[in-house]
All heavy atoms as TSV, in Angstrom:
chain	resi	resn	atom	element	x	y	z
A	1	MET	N	N	161.830	83.451	281.949
A	1	MET	CA	C	160.527	83.851	281.454
A	1	MET	C	C	160.613	85.251	280.859
A	1	MET	O	O	161.368	86.090	281.305
A	1	MET	CB	C	159.495	83.827	282.580
A	1	MET	CG	C	159.124	82.421	283.010
A	1	MET	SD	S	157.978	82.271	284.397
A	1	MET	CE	C	156.672	83.329	283.984
A	2	SER	N	N	159.804	85.468	279.913
A	2	SER	CA	C	159.781	86.738	279.217
A	2	SER	C	C	159.052	87.792	280.047
A	2	SER	O	O	158.299	87.485	280.974
A	2	SER	CB	C	159.070	86.547	277.877
A	2	SER	OG	O	158.784	87.777	277.297
A	3	VAL	N	N	159.247	89.033	279.685
A	3	VAL	CA	C	158.558	90.136	280.351
A	3	VAL	C	C	157.071	90.103	280.012
A	3	VAL	O	O	156.226	90.489	280.822
A	3	VAL	CB	C	159.191	91.483	279.919
A	3	VAL	CG1	C	158.471	92.658	280.525
A	3	VAL	CG2	C	160.667	91.504	280.271
A	4	LEU	N	N	156.740	89.590	278.843
A	4	LEU	CA	C	155.349	89.562	278.393
A	4	LEU	C	C	154.546	88.414	279.005
A	4	LEU	O	O	153.324	88.417	278.949
A	4	LEU	CB	C	155.291	89.458	276.877
A	4	LEU	CG	C	155.850	90.657	276.101
A	4	LEU	CD1	C	155.848	90.366	274.624
A	4	LEU	CD2	C	155.060	91.907	276.411
A	5	THR	N	N	155.215	87.435	279.587
A	5	THR	CA	C	154.517	86.273	280.116
A	5	THR	C	C	153.478	86.623	281.179
A	5	THR	O	O	152.340	86.150	281.098
A	5	THR	CB	C	155.531	85.253	280.663
A	5	THR	OG1	O	156.451	84.932	279.638
A	5	THR	CG2	C	154.833	84.004	281.148
A	6	PRO	N	N	153.796	87.455	282.173
A	6	PRO	CA	C	152.756	87.800	283.148
A	6	PRO	C	C	151.561	88.515	282.525
A	6	PRO	O	O	150.416	88.296	282.920
A	6	PRO	CB	C	153.475	88.708	284.147
A	6	PRO	CG	C	154.913	88.404	283.983
A	6	PRO	CD	C	155.092	87.997	282.571
A	7	LEU	N	N	151.827	89.340	281.526
A	7	LEU	CA	C	150.725	90.031	280.858
A	7	LEU	C	C	149.833	89.062	280.099
A	7	LEU	O	O	148.608	89.169	280.119
A	7	LEU	CB	C	151.271	91.101	279.903
A	7	LEU	CG	C	151.985	92.286	280.556
A	7	LEU	CD1	C	152.614	93.153	279.497
A	7	LEU	CD2	C	151.014	93.073	281.411
A	8	LEU	N	N	150.466	88.088	279.428
A	8	LEU	CA	C	149.678	87.090	278.699
A	8	LEU	C	C	148.865	86.230	279.655
A	8	LEU	O	O	147.689	85.944	279.406
A	8	LEU	CB	C	150.602	86.216	277.854
A	8	LEU	CG	C	151.257	86.893	276.660
A	8	LEU	CD1	C	152.290	85.978	276.031
A	8	LEU	CD2	C	150.212	87.301	275.646
A	9	LEU	N	N	149.486	85.816	280.752
A	9	LEU	CA	C	148.762	85.001	281.725
A	9	LEU	C	C	147.626	85.780	282.362
A	9	LEU	O	O	146.542	85.239	282.600
A	9	LEU	CB	C	149.717	84.493	282.804
A	9	LEU	CG	C	150.729	83.447	282.342
A	9	LEU	CD1	C	151.697	83.124	283.445
A	9	LEU	CD2	C	150.023	82.207	281.857
A	10	ARG	N	N	147.848	87.052	282.635
A	10	ARG	CA	C	146.796	87.873	283.207
A	10	ARG	C	C	145.634	88.015	282.216
A	10	ARG	O	O	144.471	87.964	282.588
A	10	ARG	CB	C	147.355	89.247	283.581
A	10	ARG	CG	C	146.477	90.000	284.534
A	10	ARG	CD	C	147.124	91.292	285.008
A	10	ARG	NE	N	148.427	91.042	285.613
A	10	ARG	CZ	C	149.531	91.755	285.341
A	10	ARG	NH1	N	149.488	92.750	284.486
A	10	ARG	NH2	N	150.676	91.479	285.925
A	11	GLY	N	N	145.959	88.144	280.941
A	11	GLY	CA	C	144.909	88.231	279.924
A	11	GLY	C	C	144.109	86.945	279.814
A	11	GLY	O	O	142.895	86.951	279.665
A	12	LEU	N	N	144.795	85.801	279.891
A	12	LEU	CA	C	144.098	84.511	279.812
A	12	LEU	C	C	143.214	84.272	281.021
A	12	LEU	O	O	142.103	83.767	280.904
A	12	LEU	CB	C	145.107	83.381	279.666
A	12	LEU	CG	C	145.821	83.288	278.320
A	12	LEU	CD1	C	146.885	82.227	278.365
A	12	LEU	CD2	C	144.831	83.020	277.215
A	13	THR	N	N	143.700	84.619	282.208
A	13	THR	CA	C	142.881	84.400	283.396
A	13	THR	C	C	141.673	85.333	283.405
A	13	THR	O	O	140.624	84.979	283.921
A	13	THR	CB	C	143.697	84.601	284.686
A	13	THR	OG1	O	144.285	85.897	284.662
A	13	THR	CG2	C	144.760	83.544	284.833
A	14	GLY	N	N	141.823	86.504	282.808
A	14	GLY	CA	C	140.672	87.403	282.708
A	14	GLY	C	C	139.576	86.802	281.844
A	14	GLY	O	O	138.392	86.893	282.156
A	15	LEU	N	N	139.975	86.138	280.752
A	15	LEU	CA	C	138.994	85.493	279.871
A	15	LEU	C	C	138.294	84.346	280.582
A	15	LEU	O	O	137.075	84.170	280.460
A	15	LEU	CB	C	139.673	84.980	278.607
A	15	LEU	CG	C	140.127	86.041	277.610
A	15	LEU	CD1	C	140.926	85.388	276.490
A	15	LEU	CD2	C	138.944	86.791	277.063
A	16	THR	N	N	139.037	83.559	281.334
A	16	THR	CA	C	138.409	82.421	282.006
A	16	THR	C	C	137.478	82.880	283.115
A	16	THR	O	O	136.480	82.231	283.384
A	16	THR	CB	C	139.468	81.474	282.585
A	16	THR	OG1	O	140.332	82.198	283.446
A	16	THR	CG2	C	140.271	80.810	281.497
A	17	ARG	N	N	137.805	83.986	283.767
A	17	ARG	CA	C	136.900	84.487	284.796
A	17	ARG	C	C	135.564	84.871	284.196
A	17	ARG	O	O	134.516	84.601	284.759
A	17	ARG	CB	C	137.523	85.696	285.499
A	17	ARG	CG	C	138.592	85.330	286.473
A	17	ARG	CD	C	139.088	86.545	287.209
A	17	ARG	NE	N	140.290	86.212	287.942
A	17	ARG	CZ	C	141.287	87.035	288.149
A	17	ARG	NH1	N	141.224	88.267	287.686
A	17	ARG	NH2	N	142.342	86.647	288.823
A	18	GLN	N	N	135.588	85.502	283.027
A	18	GLN	CA	C	134.335	85.878	282.380
A	18	GLN	C	C	133.544	84.649	281.974
A	18	GLN	O	O	132.333	84.600	282.125
A	18	GLN	CB	C	134.615	86.747	281.159
A	18	GLN	CG	C	135.108	88.132	281.503
A	18	GLN	CD	C	135.461	88.928	280.263
A	18	GLN	OE1	O	135.522	88.373	279.166
A	18	GLN	NE2	N	135.700	90.205	280.432
A	19	LEU	N	N	134.221	83.631	281.466
A	19	LEU	CA	C	133.528	82.414	281.056
A	19	LEU	C	C	132.918	81.704	282.254
A	19	LEU	O	O	131.811	81.195	282.184
A	19	LEU	CB	C	134.494	81.480	280.327
A	19	LEU	CG	C	134.942	81.936	278.945
A	19	LEU	CD1	C	135.998	80.990	278.401
A	19	LEU	CD2	C	133.767	82.022	278.000
A	20	LEU	N	N	133.644	81.659	283.365
A	20	LEU	CA	C	133.119	80.991	284.550
A	20	LEU	C	C	131.898	81.709	285.097
A	20	LEU	O	O	130.955	81.085	285.558
A	20	LEU	CB	C	134.200	80.903	285.622
A	20	LEU	CG	C	135.330	79.925	285.338
A	20	LEU	CD1	C	136.394	80.014	286.421
A	20	LEU	CD2	C	134.804	78.513	285.228
A	21	VAL	N	N	131.889	83.021	285.024
A	21	VAL	CA	C	130.739	83.769	285.516
A	21	VAL	C	C	129.528	83.485	284.640
A	21	VAL	O	O	128.428	83.265	285.132
A	21	VAL	CB	C	131.056	85.278	285.568
A	21	VAL	CG1	C	129.794	86.086	285.812
A	21	VAL	CG2	C	132.082	85.558	286.639
A	22	LEU	N	N	129.724	83.454	283.325
A	22	LEU	CA	C	128.606	83.168	282.431
A	22	LEU	C	C	128.093	81.748	282.645
A	22	LEU	O	O	126.896	81.504	282.615
A	22	LEU	CB	C	129.028	83.356	280.973
A	22	LEU	CG	C	129.313	84.785	280.545
A	22	LEU	CD1	C	129.851	84.802	279.123
A	22	LEU	CD2	C	128.070	85.638	280.650
A	23	TRP	N	N	128.999	80.797	282.874
A	23	TRP	CA	C	128.594	79.420	283.064
A	23	TRP	C	C	127.885	79.243	284.404
A	23	TRP	O	O	126.948	78.484	284.530
A	23	TRP	CB	C	129.821	78.521	282.994
A	23	TRP	CG	C	129.504	77.075	283.091
A	23	TRP	CD1	C	129.606	76.288	284.187
A	23	TRP	CD2	C	128.999	76.229	282.069
A	23	TRP	NE1	N	129.223	75.022	283.933
A	23	TRP	CE2	C	128.838	74.954	282.624
A	23	TRP	CE3	C	128.681	76.414	280.748
A	23	TRP	CZ2	C	128.358	73.882	281.883
A	23	TRP	CZ3	C	128.201	75.336	280.024
A	23	TRP	CH2	C	128.056	74.105	280.596
A	24	ALA	N	N	128.314	79.962	285.404
A	24	ALA	CA	C	127.740	79.796	286.736
A	24	ALA	C	C	126.322	80.332	286.805
A	24	ALA	O	O	125.554	79.934	287.670
A	24	ALA	CB	C	128.619	80.500	287.765
A	25	GLN	N	N	125.939	81.215	285.914
A	25	GLN	CA	C	124.606	81.788	285.964
A	25	GLN	C	C	123.563	80.893	285.302
A	25	GLN	O	O	122.375	81.186	285.366
A	25	GLN	CB	C	124.606	83.166	285.304
A	25	GLN	CG	C	125.400	84.173	286.083
A	25	GLN	CD	C	125.502	85.503	285.359
A	25	GLN	OE1	O	125.080	85.616	284.216
A	25	GLN	NE2	N	126.074	86.488	286.015
A	26	MET	N	N	123.983	79.819	284.675
A	26	MET	CA	C	123.036	78.914	284.036
A	26	MET	C	C	122.422	78.001	285.083
A	26	MET	O	O	123.092	77.546	286.004
A	26	MET	CB	C	123.737	78.072	282.969
A	26	MET	CG	C	124.221	78.878	281.796
A	26	MET	SD	S	125.082	77.863	280.601
A	26	MET	CE	C	123.840	76.707	280.144
A	27	ASP	N	N	121.148	77.743	284.963
A	27	ASP	CA	C	120.501	76.777	285.833
A	27	ASP	C	C	119.552	75.929	285.001
A	27	ASP	O	O	119.116	76.316	283.931
A	27	ASP	CB	C	119.763	77.441	286.987
A	27	ASP	CG	C	118.694	78.410	286.521
A	27	ASP	OD1	O	118.705	78.790	285.341
A	27	ASP	OD2	O	117.836	78.781	287.340
A	28	SER	N	N	119.263	74.754	285.488
A	28	SER	CA	C	118.388	73.851	284.745
A	28	SER	C	C	117.011	73.836	285.375
A	28	SER	O	O	116.834	74.131	286.552
A	28	SER	CB	C	118.978	72.445	284.717
A	28	SER	OG	O	119.063	71.951	286.024
A	29	LYS	N	N	116.071	73.487	284.563
A	29	LYS	CA	C	114.681	73.392	285.010
A	29	LYS	C	C	114.196	71.969	284.771
A	29	LYS	O	O	114.765	71.243	283.964
A	29	LYS	CB	C	113.816	74.369	284.214
A	29	LYS	CG	C	114.206	75.814	284.410
A	29	LYS	CD	C	113.358	76.717	283.542
A	29	LYS	CE	C	113.808	78.151	283.698
A	29	LYS	NZ	N	113.086	79.047	282.808
A	30	PRO	N	N	113.153	71.566	285.439
A	30	PRO	CA	C	112.618	70.233	285.152
A	30	PRO	C	C	112.068	70.171	283.722
A	30	PRO	O	O	111.699	71.201	283.152
A	30	PRO	CB	C	111.503	70.065	286.180
A	30	PRO	CG	C	111.294	71.359	286.829
A	30	PRO	CD	C	112.456	72.236	286.508
A	31	PRO	N	N	112.044	68.999	283.132
A	31	PRO	CA	C	111.565	68.904	281.751
A	31	PRO	C	C	110.088	69.297	281.635
A	31	PRO	O	O	109.302	69.117	282.567
A	31	PRO	CB	C	111.769	67.427	281.407
A	31	PRO	CG	C	111.859	66.732	282.700
A	31	PRO	CD	C	112.398	67.704	283.679
A	32	GLN	N	N	109.741	69.838	280.468
A	32	GLN	CA	C	108.350	70.234	280.251
A	32	GLN	C	C	107.448	69.019	280.143
A	32	GLN	O	O	106.294	69.052	280.544
A	32	GLN	CB	C	108.237	71.092	278.995
A	32	GLN	CG	C	108.902	72.438	279.157
A	32	GLN	CD	C	108.773	73.283	277.904
A	32	GLN	OE1	O	108.296	72.816	276.883
A	32	GLN	NE2	N	109.219	74.520	277.992
A	33	GLU	N	N	107.970	67.948	279.556
A	33	GLU	CA	C	107.205	66.689	279.480
A	33	GLU	C	C	108.153	65.530	279.737
A	33	GLU	O	O	109.319	65.567	279.377
A	33	GLU	CB	C	106.516	66.544	278.126
A	33	GLU	CG	C	107.466	66.553	276.942
A	33	GLU	CD	C	106.723	66.491	275.625
A	33	GLU	OE1	O	105.789	67.266	275.446
A	33	GLU	OE2	O	107.110	65.645	274.815
A	34	GLN	N	N	107.663	64.508	280.389
A	34	GLN	CA	C	108.482	63.347	280.728
A	34	GLN	C	C	108.725	62.503	279.477
A	34	GLN	O	O	107.898	62.448	278.569
A	34	GLN	CB	C	107.774	62.501	281.789
A	34	GLN	CG	C	107.619	63.207	283.122
A	34	GLN	CD	C	108.953	63.448	283.787
A	34	GLN	OE1	O	109.861	62.637	283.703
A	34	GLN	NE2	N	109.066	64.589	284.458
A	35	LEU	N	N	109.870	61.824	279.446
A	35	LEU	CA	C	110.169	60.928	278.340
A	35	LEU	C	C	109.406	59.630	278.510
A	35	LEU	O	O	109.320	59.091	279.610
A	35	LEU	CB	C	111.664	60.627	278.289
A	35	LEU	CG	C	112.581	61.798	277.948
A	35	LEU	CD1	C	114.023	61.350	278.031
A	35	LEU	CD2	C	112.267	62.335	276.578
A	36	GLY	N	N	108.887	59.129	277.405
A	36	GLY	CA	C	108.165	57.866	277.441
A	36	GLY	C	C	109.100	56.694	277.219
A	36	GLY	O	O	110.289	56.842	276.952
A	37	VAL	N	N	108.540	55.523	277.321
A	37	VAL	CA	C	109.322	54.298	277.137
A	37	VAL	C	C	109.841	54.219	275.703
A	37	VAL	O	O	110.991	53.821	275.463
A	37	VAL	CB	C	108.456	53.060	277.484
A	37	VAL	CG1	C	109.209	51.781	277.189
A	37	VAL	CG2	C	108.023	53.118	278.934
A	38	THR	N	N	109.051	54.642	274.741
A	38	THR	CA	C	109.459	54.604	273.338
A	38	THR	C	C	110.633	55.539	273.093
A	38	THR	O	O	111.578	55.181	272.375
A	38	THR	CB	C	108.271	55.001	272.431
A	38	THR	OG1	O	107.148	54.202	272.767
A	38	THR	CG2	C	108.624	54.826	270.972
A	39	ASP	N	N	110.589	56.725	273.690
A	39	ASP	CA	C	111.677	57.675	273.512
A	39	ASP	C	C	112.987	57.152	274.093
A	39	ASP	O	O	114.049	57.240	273.459
A	39	ASP	CB	C	111.334	59.013	274.182
A	39	ASP	CG	C	110.101	59.668	273.584
A	39	ASP	OD1	O	109.876	59.478	272.374
A	39	ASP	OD2	O	109.395	60.366	274.325
A	40	VAL	N	N	112.907	56.579	275.274
A	40	VAL	CA	C	114.102	56.051	275.922
A	40	VAL	C	C	114.643	54.857	275.142
A	40	VAL	O	O	115.861	54.739	274.922
A	40	VAL	CB	C	113.799	55.662	277.386
A	40	VAL	CG1	C	114.969	54.948	278.018
A	40	VAL	CG2	C	113.428	56.895	278.185
A	41	THR	N	N	113.767	53.988	274.692
A	41	THR	CA	C	114.189	52.811	273.926
A	41	THR	C	C	114.844	53.228	272.617
A	41	THR	O	O	115.879	52.677	272.230
A	41	THR	CB	C	112.979	51.900	273.643
A	41	THR	OG1	O	112.356	51.574	274.883
A	41	THR	CG2	C	113.395	50.643	272.930
A	42	THR	N	N	114.270	54.203	271.932
A	42	THR	CA	C	114.834	54.682	270.678
A	42	THR	C	C	116.212	55.300	270.907
A	42	THR	O	O	117.156	55.047	270.145
A	42	THR	CB	C	113.902	55.724	270.036
A	42	THR	OG1	O	112.607	55.143	269.858
A	42	THR	CG2	C	114.435	56.204	268.711
A	43	GLY	N	N	116.357	56.087	271.952
A	43	GLY	CA	C	117.644	56.716	272.251
A	43	GLY	C	C	118.715	55.706	272.602
A	43	GLY	O	O	119.846	55.785	272.103
A	44	LEU	N	N	118.391	54.749	273.449
A	44	LEU	CA	C	119.381	53.743	273.831
A	44	LEU	C	C	119.752	52.841	272.664
A	44	LEU	O	O	120.918	52.455	272.501
A	44	LEU	CB	C	118.853	52.910	274.997
A	44	LEU	CG	C	118.758	53.644	276.333
A	44	LEU	CD1	C	118.107	52.743	277.374
A	44	LEU	CD2	C	120.114	54.100	276.796
A	45	THR	N	N	118.787	52.509	271.822
A	45	THR	CA	C	119.075	51.677	270.655
A	45	THR	C	C	119.983	52.398	269.671
A	45	THR	O	O	120.924	51.811	269.130
A	45	THR	CB	C	117.767	51.271	269.958
A	45	THR	OG1	O	116.940	50.594	270.902
A	45	THR	CG2	C	118.023	50.371	268.760
A	46	SER	N	N	119.718	53.676	269.440
A	46	SER	CA	C	120.567	54.427	268.509
A	46	SER	C	C	121.978	54.580	269.061
A	46	SER	O	O	122.953	54.500	268.303
A	46	SER	CB	C	119.953	55.780	268.192
A	46	SER	OG	O	119.883	56.574	269.356
A	47	CYS	N	N	122.124	54.789	270.375
A	47	CYS	CA	C	123.462	54.850	270.975
A	47	CYS	C	C	124.184	53.517	270.820
A	47	CYS	O	O	125.374	53.478	270.496
A	47	CYS	CB	C	123.376	55.226	272.446
A	47	CYS	SG	S	122.975	56.951	272.714
A	48	PHE	N	N	123.471	52.435	271.042
A	48	PHE	CA	C	124.072	51.110	270.889
A	48	PHE	C	C	124.533	50.893	269.458
A	48	PHE	O	O	125.655	50.450	269.208
A	48	PHE	CB	C	123.073	50.024	271.289
A	48	PHE	CG	C	123.582	48.639	271.043
A	48	PHE	CD1	C	124.480	48.055	271.907
A	48	PHE	CD2	C	123.155	47.930	269.929
A	48	PHE	CE1	C	124.951	46.776	271.676
A	48	PHE	CE2	C	123.623	46.657	269.687
A	48	PHE	CZ	C	124.522	46.077	270.571
A	49	LEU	N	N	123.692	51.206	268.502
A	49	LEU	CA	C	124.047	50.985	267.104
A	49	LEU	C	C	125.218	51.858	266.667
A	49	LEU	O	O	126.108	51.404	265.949
A	49	LEU	CB	C	122.837	51.253	266.207
A	49	LEU	CG	C	121.700	50.239	266.306
A	49	LEU	CD1	C	120.508	50.695	265.481
A	49	LEU	CD2	C	122.174	48.870	265.864
A	50	CYS	N	N	125.230	53.100	267.103
A	50	CYS	CA	C	126.294	54.012	266.669
A	50	CYS	C	C	127.641	53.673	267.290
A	50	CYS	O	O	128.656	53.660	266.602
A	50	CYS	CB	C	125.929	55.448	267.012
A	50	CYS	SG	S	124.575	56.090	266.040
A	51	PHE	N	N	127.679	53.404	268.568
A	51	PHE	CA	C	128.953	53.260	269.253
A	51	PHE	C	C	129.433	51.817	269.341
A	51	PHE	O	O	130.562	51.506	268.975
A	51	PHE	CB	C	128.875	53.851	270.663
A	51	PHE	CG	C	128.637	55.329	270.649
A	51	PHE	CD1	C	127.422	55.844	271.067
A	51	PHE	CD2	C	129.605	56.205	270.199
A	51	PHE	CE1	C	127.197	57.199	271.052
A	51	PHE	CE2	C	129.392	57.564	270.179
A	51	PHE	CZ	C	128.178	58.065	270.611
A	52	PHE	N	N	128.591	50.932	269.821
A	52	PHE	CA	C	129.049	49.581	270.099
A	52	PHE	C	C	129.206	48.738	268.843
A	52	PHE	O	O	130.162	47.977	268.730
A	52	PHE	CB	C	128.114	48.887	271.089
A	52	PHE	CG	C	128.135	49.523	272.446
A	52	PHE	CD1	C	126.957	49.902	273.054
A	52	PHE	CD2	C	129.321	49.749	273.106
A	52	PHE	CE1	C	126.971	50.492	274.306
A	52	PHE	CE2	C	129.351	50.326	274.350
A	52	PHE	CZ	C	128.174	50.708	274.958
A	53	LEU	N	N	128.307	48.867	267.893
A	53	LEU	CA	C	128.439	48.057	266.683
A	53	LEU	C	C	129.600	48.514	265.819
A	53	LEU	O	O	130.315	47.694	265.249
A	53	LEU	CB	C	127.134	48.064	265.894
A	53	LEU	CG	C	126.001	47.250	266.513
A	53	LEU	CD1	C	124.772	47.295	265.614
A	53	LEU	CD2	C	126.422	45.816	266.748
A	54	SER	N	N	129.813	49.831	265.723
A	54	SER	CA	C	130.936	50.306	264.911
A	54	SER	C	C	132.268	49.925	265.540
A	54	SER	O	O	133.196	49.497	264.844
A	54	SER	CB	C	130.848	51.815	264.706
A	54	SER	OG	O	130.886	52.483	265.938
A	55	SER	N	N	132.394	50.056	266.847
A	55	SER	CA	C	133.651	49.659	267.498
A	55	SER	C	C	133.824	48.146	267.457
A	55	SER	O	O	134.949	47.652	267.311
A	55	SER	CB	C	133.696	50.169	268.932
A	55	SER	OG	O	132.648	49.626	269.684
A	56	GLY	N	N	132.741	47.396	267.571
A	56	GLY	CA	C	132.826	45.949	267.462
A	56	GLY	C	C	133.258	45.499	266.080
A	56	GLY	O	O	134.032	44.539	265.936
A	57	TRP	N	N	132.799	46.193	265.060
A	57	TRP	CA	C	133.199	45.853	263.693
A	57	TRP	C	C	134.680	46.112	263.501
A	57	TRP	O	O	135.388	45.302	262.909
A	57	TRP	CB	C	132.381	46.662	262.692
A	57	TRP	CG	C	132.582	46.203	261.285
A	57	TRP	CD1	C	131.914	45.214	260.642
A	57	TRP	CD2	C	133.534	46.713	260.349
A	57	TRP	NE1	N	132.386	45.077	259.363
A	57	TRP	CE2	C	133.389	45.993	259.160
A	57	TRP	CE3	C	134.485	47.705	260.406
A	57	TRP	CZ2	C	134.156	46.231	258.046
A	57	TRP	CZ3	C	135.270	47.939	259.295
A	57	TRP	CH2	C	135.096	47.203	258.132
A	58	VAL	N	N	135.161	47.223	263.999
A	58	VAL	CA	C	136.590	47.533	263.884
A	58	VAL	C	C	137.416	46.503	264.640
A	58	VAL	O	O	138.433	46.013	264.130
A	58	VAL	CB	C	136.881	48.965	264.397
A	58	VAL	CG1	C	138.371	49.208	264.536
A	58	VAL	CG2	C	136.257	49.994	263.487
A	59	LEU	N	N	136.999	46.141	265.849
A	59	LEU	CA	C	137.756	45.163	266.617
A	59	LEU	C	C	137.732	43.778	265.971
A	59	LEU	O	O	138.714	43.039	266.033
A	59	LEU	CB	C	137.218	45.080	268.044
A	59	LEU	CG	C	137.541	46.283	268.925
A	59	LEU	CD1	C	136.820	46.150	270.262
A	59	LEU	CD2	C	139.024	46.418	269.128
A	60	SER	N	N	136.638	43.422	265.339
A	60	SER	CA	C	136.576	42.106	264.699
A	60	SER	C	C	137.418	42.051	263.425
A	60	SER	O	O	137.841	40.981	263.005
A	60	SER	CB	C	135.125	41.727	264.385
A	60	SER	OG	O	134.607	42.571	263.388
A	61	HIS	N	N	137.678	43.196	262.801
A	61	HIS	CA	C	138.495	43.255	261.594
A	61	HIS	C	C	139.885	43.830	261.878
A	61	HIS	O	O	140.549	44.342	260.978
A	61	HIS	CB	C	137.801	44.100	260.529
A	61	HIS	CG	C	136.567	43.462	259.992
A	61	HIS	ND1	N	135.339	43.598	260.593
A	61	HIS	CD2	C	136.366	42.652	258.924
A	61	HIS	CE1	C	134.434	42.923	259.911
A	61	HIS	NE2	N	135.026	42.328	258.896
A	62	LEU	N	N	140.347	43.713	263.106
A	62	LEU	CA	C	141.619	44.297	263.496
A	62	LEU	C	C	142.789	43.671	262.752
A	62	LEU	O	O	143.735	44.362	262.372
A	62	LEU	CB	C	141.810	44.140	265.003
A	62	LEU	CG	C	142.828	45.043	265.658
A	62	LEU	CD1	C	142.505	46.494	265.411
A	62	LEU	CD2	C	142.867	44.772	267.153
A	63	GLU	N	N	142.731	42.383	262.508
A	63	GLU	CA	C	143.810	41.700	261.783
A	63	GLU	C	C	143.921	42.232	260.356
A	63	GLU	O	O	145.010	42.312	259.798
A	63	GLU	CB	C	143.586	40.197	261.794
A	63	GLU	CG	C	143.678	39.571	263.171
A	63	GLU	CD	C	145.060	39.744	263.775
A	63	GLU	OE1	O	146.051	39.700	263.048
A	63	GLU	OE2	O	145.120	39.974	265.001
A	64	THR	N	N	142.827	42.586	259.756
A	64	THR	CA	C	142.847	43.143	258.396
A	64	THR	C	C	143.543	44.493	258.389
A	64	THR	O	O	144.291	44.808	257.460
A	64	THR	CB	C	141.394	43.312	257.869
A	64	THR	OG1	O	140.717	42.085	258.021
A	64	THR	CG2	C	141.391	43.732	256.415
A	65	TYR	N	N	143.321	45.290	259.432
A	65	TYR	CA	C	143.961	46.605	259.497
A	65	TYR	C	C	145.460	46.494	259.767
A	65	TYR	O	O	146.217	47.374	259.376
A	65	TYR	CB	C	143.307	47.454	260.591
A	65	TYR	CG	C	141.903	47.856	260.282
A	65	TYR	CD1	C	140.874	47.578	261.184
A	65	TYR	CD2	C	141.584	48.519	259.118
A	65	TYR	CE1	C	139.581	47.949	260.924
A	65	TYR	CE2	C	140.273	48.892	258.840
A	65	TYR	CZ	C	139.284	48.605	259.750
A	65	TYR	OH	O	138.004	48.966	259.475
A	66	LYS	N	N	145.889	45.423	260.449
A	66	LYS	CA	C	147.302	45.254	260.761
A	66	LYS	C	C	148.129	44.883	259.545
A	66	LYS	O	O	149.318	45.184	259.489
A	66	LYS	CB	C	147.480	44.190	261.835
A	66	LYS	CG	C	147.037	44.621	263.202
A	66	LYS	CD	C	147.303	43.498	264.204
A	66	LYS	CE	C	146.867	43.879	265.585
A	66	LYS	NZ	N	147.104	42.779	266.535
A	67	LYS	N	N	147.526	44.232	258.561
A	67	LYS	CA	C	148.246	43.790	257.374
A	67	LYS	C	C	148.645	44.995	256.527
A	67	LYS	O	O	147.870	45.910	256.316
A	67	LYS	CB	C	147.389	42.845	256.530
A	67	LYS	CG	C	147.109	41.531	257.189
A	67	LYS	CD	C	146.246	40.683	256.298
A	67	LYS	CE	C	145.886	39.387	257.003
A	67	LYS	NZ	N	144.949	38.600	256.204
A	68	ARG	N	N	149.868	44.963	256.067
A	68	ARG	CA	C	150.354	46.019	255.171
A	68	ARG	C	C	150.515	45.413	253.783
A	68	ARG	O	O	151.391	44.599	253.535
A	68	ARG	CB	C	151.669	46.568	255.666
A	68	ARG	CG	C	151.515	47.225	256.999
A	68	ARG	CD	C	152.673	48.113	257.277
A	68	ARG	NE	N	152.439	48.698	258.598
A	68	ARG	CZ	C	152.683	49.948	258.888
A	68	ARG	NH1	N	153.163	50.726	257.956
A	68	ARG	NH2	N	152.465	50.405	260.077
A	69	GLU	N	N	149.662	45.830	252.892
A	69	GLU	CA	C	149.724	45.263	251.533
A	69	GLU	C	C	150.147	46.315	250.542
A	69	GLU	O	O	149.943	47.458	250.658
A	69	GLU	CB	C	148.368	44.715	251.141
A	69	GLU	CG	C	147.972	43.550	251.992
A	69	GLU	CD	C	146.606	43.005	251.611
A	69	GLU	OE1	O	145.823	43.720	250.981
A	69	GLU	OE2	O	146.347	41.860	251.971
């Protein structure tokens, strides 16, 4: 190991200590207003459309991606 390695590691751990202190001081509060059924339905539908349909399309066309033309 180099002579500079302990100094570099000490510098990195100093940065992480500061980040952990800043992160530890955060706290959450209850929401100002409750989510309604429409909000939850809209959020879950958009997640379904973005993630599951796009991955399903890729998986259904997997043979097309395997072909080298």
